[in-house]
C-alpha positions in Angstrom: -36.7 -28.1 -31.5 -36.6 -24.4 -32.3 -34.5 -21.9 -30.3 -36.5 -19.0 -28.9 -34.4 -15.8 -28.6 -36.6 -14.5 -25.8 -35.4 -17.4 -23.6 -31.8 -16.3 -24.0 -32.7 -12.8 -22.9 -34.4 -14.1 -19.7 -31.3 -16.2 -18.9 -29.1 -13.1 -19.2 -31.4 -11.1 -17.0 -31.4 -14.0 -14.4 -27.6 -14.0 -14.4 -27.5 -10.3 -13.5 -30.1 -10.9 -10.8 -27.8 -13.5 -9.2 -24.8 -11.2 -8.8 -26.8 -8.0 -8.3 -25.4 -4.7 -9.4 -21.8 -4.8 -10.9 -20.7 -1.7 -9.0 -21.8 -3.2 -5.7 -19.9 -6.5 -6.5 -16.8 -4.5 -7.3 -17.0 -2.6 -4.1 -17.3 -5.8 -2.1 -14.4 -7.4 -4.0 -12.2 -4.3 -3.5 -13.1 -4.2 0.3 -12.2 -7.9 0.6 -8.9 -7.4 -1.3 -7.7 -4.6 0.9 -9.0 -6.2 4.1 -7.3 -9.5 3.4 -4.2 -7.9 1.9 -3.6 -5.6 4.9 -4.2 -8.3 7.5 -1.0 -10.4 7.0 1.4 -7.3 6.8 -0.2 -6.0 10.0 0.6 -9.2 11.8 4.1 -9.3 10.3 4.9 -5.8 11.4 3.6 -6.5 14.9 5.7 -9.6 15.1 8.8 -7.8 13.7 8.6 -5.0 16.2 7.9 -7.4 19.1 10.9 -9.6 18.3 13.2 -6.6 17.6 12.3 -5.0 21.0 12.9 -8.3 22.7 16.3 -8.7 21.0 17.3 -5.1 21.9 16.2 -5.8 25.5 18.5 -8.8 25.6 21.4 -7.2 23.8 21.3 -3.4 23.9 24.7 -3.0 22.2 23.2 -4.5 19.0 20.4 -2.0 18.9 21.6 -0.1 15.7 21.9 -3.3 13.7 18.6 -4.7 14.9 16.8 -1.5 14.3 18.2 -1.2 10.7 17.1 -4.7 9.9 13.7 -4.2 11.5 13.0 -1.1 9.5 14.0 -2.7 6.3 11.8 -5.8 7.0 8.9 -3.5 7.9 9.2 -1.7 4.6 9.0 -5.0 2.7 6.0 -6.0 4.7 4.3 -2.6 4.1 5.0 -3.0 0.3 2.6 -6.0 0.3 -0.1 -3.9 1.8 0.5 -1.3 -0.8 0.2 -3.9 -3.6 -3.2 -5.0 -2.0 -4.3 -1.4 -2.2 -3.4 -1.1 -5.8 -5.3 -4.4 -6.6 -8.3 -3.1 -4.7 -8.3 0.2 -6.7 -7.9 -1.7 -10.0 -10.9 -3.9 -9.0 -13.0 -0.9 -8.0 -12.3 1.5 -10.9 -11.6 -0.7 -13.9 
C-alpha cells in the first residue's frame, strides 16, 4: 500500500477547518481565561467586604484591625485576577 502525499495535505487542511482561524481561537481562549479568572476573585472580594462590615457592625471597636485584615485579603484576591489577566494576554499575543 503506497502513501499518497496529497492525502496528508487534505488531512492538515481538515484539521484547520475543525478549529477555524487560530486568531479567533486565541481570542475565545483569552476571553474565557479572564472571565473565569475574574469570577472567583470577584466573589471572594464581595464575601470579604460583607463579612468585614458585619464584624464591624457587631464590634465597632475592632474596626481598624478588621479593616486592615480585609484590605490585605482583598489585595491577595485581586492578585489572582491580575494573574488571570496576564495569562489571557499571553494566550492572545503569543
